[in-house]
N, C-alpha and C positions, 0 to 999 in steps of 0.2 A: 488578649491580643488575637489578630486575625491570622489565619493560615496563609503563608506565602505560596505561591504556586512555583513549582520547580519548572525551570526552563531547559529544554532540550534542544541540541543543534539539529539542524536538519539531517546531518550526516547520521546522528545518533538515531533518529526516527527511522531514517531509510534502513540502516543496519537491523533495528529491531524489527521492523516489517519483513525484512528479507528473512529474518530467522524464522518469524511466525509462519510465513507462506512456504518457504522452501523445505523446511523441515517437515512440514506435516502435522507439528505438534499443535495442540491447543493452544489458543491466545493465553488463557490462564496459566498455562504452565510456562511459556516463554515469558510472560509478564512477571510471574513469581520469580524465575531465575535472574531477570534483569533487575528486580526490585520497583518495577513500575506498576502502577494500579492497573488492574485488568481492563477496566474500561477505557483508559486512556490508550493502550495498545490496541485495544478493539477499535477505538474510533480512527487511529492511524491507519490501521489496516483496511477498515471501510473506505477511506478517503482515498487511499492508494488503489483499490480495486474499481471505484467509480472512475477515477482519473484514468486508469489503464484501460478500462472497457471503452471510454471514449475515444481514447488514442487508437484501440484496435479496431474499432468501427470505421475509423475513416480510411478510406482508400488513398494510396499515393497516386501520383500523376501516372506512372507506369501501369498500376493495376487498373485505373479507370479507363484507360487507352486500351488495354487488353480487353476489358469488359464490353467496350463498344465493338469490338471487332470479332467477338465471338458469335458463332451462329451460323 
């Protein structure tokens, strides 16, 4: 019989990523504590960072307005 993949809720993933990022502990340590495969948590953290780097790079309308008036 094949292995079934374990399904995690988005909330669970978010909390696991938050623990890994905010505590500064290695992904492997957090994954072991939560009973998650290290690579799985690593993938979630990587996806989170990619998403939030894109969010952080976008300027708000106010920031764009201020940037055009500087100088």
